[in-house]
C-alpha positions in Angstrom: -3.7 -16.5 2.2 -4.6 -13.9 4.8 -4.1 -10.1 4.6 -1.4 -10.3 7.3 0.8 -12.2 4.9 1.6 -9.0 2.9 2.6 -7.0 6.0 5.9 -7.4 7.7 7.5 -5.6 10.7 11.2 -4.5 10.4 13.8 -4.6 13.1 13.8 -0.8 13.3 10.1 -0.6 14.0 8.7 0.2 10.5 6.2 -1.8 8.5 6.6 -3.1 5.0 3.5 -3.8 2.8 3.5 -5.7 -0.4 1.3 -3.8 -2.9 -0.1 -4.5 -6.4 -0.8 -1.1 -8.1 -3.5 -0.6 -10.7 -2.4 2.7 -12.5 -4.8 4.6 -14.7 -7.9 3.5 -12.8 -11.1 5.4 -12.8 -11.3 5.2 -9.0 -8.6 5.5 -6.3 -8.1 3.6 -3.1 -7.3 0.4 -1.4 -9.6 -1.9 -3.2 -8.8 -5.3 -2.1 -6.4 -8.1 -1.3 -5.1 -10.4 -4.1 -5.0 -13.7 -2.3 -3.2 -15.4 -5.3 -0.3 -13.0 -5.2 -0.5 -12.2 -1.5 -0.5 -8.4 -2.3 -2.7 -5.5 -1.2 -4.4 -4.0 -4.3 -4.3 -0.2 -4.6 -5.9 1.6 -7.5 -4.7 5.1 -8.6 -5.8 7.5 -11.3 -2.2 8.5 -12.1 -0.5 7.0 -15.1 2.8 5.0 -14.6 5.0 7.8 -15.9 7.8 9.7 -14.3 7.0 8.3 -10.8 3.5 9.8 -10.8 1.9 6.5 -9.9 4.4 5.9 -7.0 3.5 9.3 -5.6 -0.2 8.5 -6.0 0.2 5.2 -4.2 1.8 6.9 -1.2 -0.9 9.6 -1.2 -3.8 7.2 -1.6 -2.5 4.8 1.1 -1.7 7.6 3.5 -5.2 9.2 3.0 -7.0 5.8 3.3 -5.1 4.8 6.4 -5.1 8.3 8.0 -1.3 8.5 8.1 1.2 11.1 7.1 2.7 10.9 3.7 6.1 11.9 5.2 6.2 8.6 7.1 5.6 6.5 4.0 7.6 5.8 0.8 8.1 3.2 -2.0 11.2 1.2 -1.2 11.1 -1.3 -4.1 9.4 -1.7 -7.4 9.5 1.9 -8.6 9.1 0.8 -12.2 6.8 -2.1 -11.6 3.2 -2.7 -10.6 4.4 -4.8 -7.7 5.8 -2.5 -5.0 7.0 -2.6 -1.4 5.9 0.4 0.7 7.6 1.3 4.0 5.6 3.0 6.7 7.2 4.4 9.9 5.6 5.1 13.2 2.7 2.6 13.1 2.4 -0.9 14.5 1.6 -3.8 12.1 -1.5 -5.0 14.1 -3.0 -1.5 13.8 -2.4 -1.5 10.0 -4.0 -4.9 9.6 -7.1 -3.8 11.5 -7.5 -0.6 9.4 -6.8 -2.3 6.1 -9.2 -5.2 6.9 -12.0 -2.6 7.7 -11.3 -0.9 4.3 -11.2 -4.1 2.3 -14.1 -5.9 3.8 -16.3 -2.8 4.2 
């Protein structure tokens, strides 16, 4: 399964990314792609309490992808490790290129 499988474009021009979150990690960042689940793996230091991990996911992804946090938010999976993140104002091909560079080094 390819990285592009976790990224979908919406009719209104936004992009949805399927994410698997690793809360309470020692390091933060986009650390890989889980081929079995078809999800982008994001590690955050924040614990999964009171929405702190959700905020950390948005911050880590925005920083890693050089995007604004105001254009990104969690749309599903607020109380789960499996989330869907919506990003506005960016094309899916551009995101795939950036994420591939991060994951493959």
